[in-house]
Structure formats: structure tokens, C-alpha cells
C-alpha positions in Angstrom: 61.5 143.0 28.1 62.1 146.7 27.7 61.9 146.4 24.0 58.4 144.9 24.2 57.1 147.6 26.5 58.2 150.3 24.0 56.9 148.6 20.9 54.2 150.6 19.3 55.4 153.9 20.8 56.6 156.5 18.4 59.5 157.8 20.4 60.3 161.4 19.8 57.2 162.3 17.8 54.8 162.8 20.7 55.2 164.6 24.0 54.3 162.6 27.2 53.2 165.8 28.9 49.5 166.4 29.5 47.5 169.5 28.4 45.8 169.8 31.8 46.5 172.9 33.8 48.0 174.8 30.9 46.8 178.4 30.3 47.5 179.8 26.9 48.4 183.4 26.4 45.4 185.6 25.6 45.1 186.1 21.9 43.1 188.2 19.5 42.4 187.9 15.8 44.1 190.7 13.8 42.8 191.5 10.3 45.0 192.7 7.4 43.5 194.1 4.2 45.3 193.8 0.9 44.8 196.5 -1.8 43.5 193.7 -4.1 40.7 192.9 -1.7 42.3 189.9 0.0 41.9 189.6 3.8 44.4 187.9 6.1 43.3 187.1 9.6 46.0 186.0 12.1 45.9 185.1 15.8 48.3 187.3 17.7 49.1 187.6 21.4 47.6 190.5 23.2 51.0 191.3 24.7 52.7 191.5 21.3 53.4 194.7 19.4 51.1 194.4 16.4 52.7 195.1 13.0 51.0 197.7 10.8 51.8 195.8 7.6 51.8 192.1 6.6 52.8 190.5 3.4 49.7 189.2 1.6 49.6 185.8 -0.2 49.6 187.7 -3.5 52.9 189.4 -2.6 51.6 192.9 -2.0 51.6 194.7 1.3 48.5 194.3 3.4 47.6 197.0 6.0 46.2 196.2 9.4 42.6 197.2 9.9 42.3 200.7 11.5 46.1 201.4 11.0 48.0 203.9 9.0 50.8 203.1 6.6 54.1 203.6 8.3 56.7 205.8 6.8 59.2 204.0 4.6 62.6 203.2 6.1 65.5 205.3 5.0 67.9 203.3 2.8 71.2 202.2 4.4 74.2 204.2 3.6 76.9 202.5 1.5 79.9 201.5 3.6 82.6 204.2 3.9 85.6 203.6 1.8 89.2 204.4 2.8 89.1 207.4 0.5 86.0 208.8 2.3 87.6 208.4 5.7 90.8 210.1 4.4 88.8 213.1 3.1 87.3 213.4 6.6 90.7 213.9 8.1 92.5 216.0 5.4 91.6 218.4 2.6 92.3 217.7 -1.0 94.9 220.4 -1.1 96.8 218.8 1.8 96.7 215.4 0.1 98.1 216.8 -3.1 100.9 218.5 -1.2 101.8 215.3 0.6 101.8 213.4 -2.7 104.2 215.9 -4.3 106.5 215.7 -1.3 106.6 211.9 -1.4 107.1 211.8 -5.1 110.1 214.2 -4.8 111.6 212.0 -2.1 111.1 208.9 -4.1 112.6 210.4 -7.3 115.6 211.8 -5.4 116.4 208.3 -4.0 115.8 209.2 -0.3 112.9 206.8 -0.2 113.1 203.2 -1.3 110.2 201.7 -3.2 108.2 199.1 -1.3 107.9 195.6 -2.7 
């Protein structure tokens, strides 16, 4: 019996909720102009922070109407290496002095070589 009552229903593809009583967020149409003359008009919420730039369908950067081009972001620094962090703690002269001391100890046999 239950099988027959569900026949013809596309389960999972449609919501059983009604659209009555729903208030959508207020929206406005935002226009972006491409340097090639293309226009992109998108609906955006009034509460949203509007982006100054948008990627046009041609791949170029479109600018929002009545907006100024934002400053380009600074490139990320490359990750610090072990050598960079070592140079922050010690000078090059100190490192050369430590190296000569360790080499003398190693050559004299007071230090064993590590595997």
C-alpha cells in the first residue's frame, strides 16, 4: 500500500515545503564593466560587502560601476628556511667559529661521527 502511494513521486528531488510566508533578503543589481566593453549584472544582497572587481566571461577583470580599482595585494613571502632562522639567531662569524671548533673536536677524536 505504501509503495502505491509513493509511486509517481520523485523522492529527494523536490522539497515538500511551501513558498508561502517566505521573505527573501533584499537584493540589488550590481553592474561590472569589462575593459573590452562587456557588462556583467549580478544580483547581490544589500547586506553583503560588494566586491570592487569581478572576473568577466572573457577572463579579464571587470570593475564595479562607480568603484575604484583596489591596490594589488602584496605577494606572499617565501617560507623561511632553516638557514634563514639560523641567521636570525647568530651572525655569520659566530657560525664559522662554531664550525671550526666542531671540526677540530671531530678530527681530534673527541666527537664521534653520527650515523
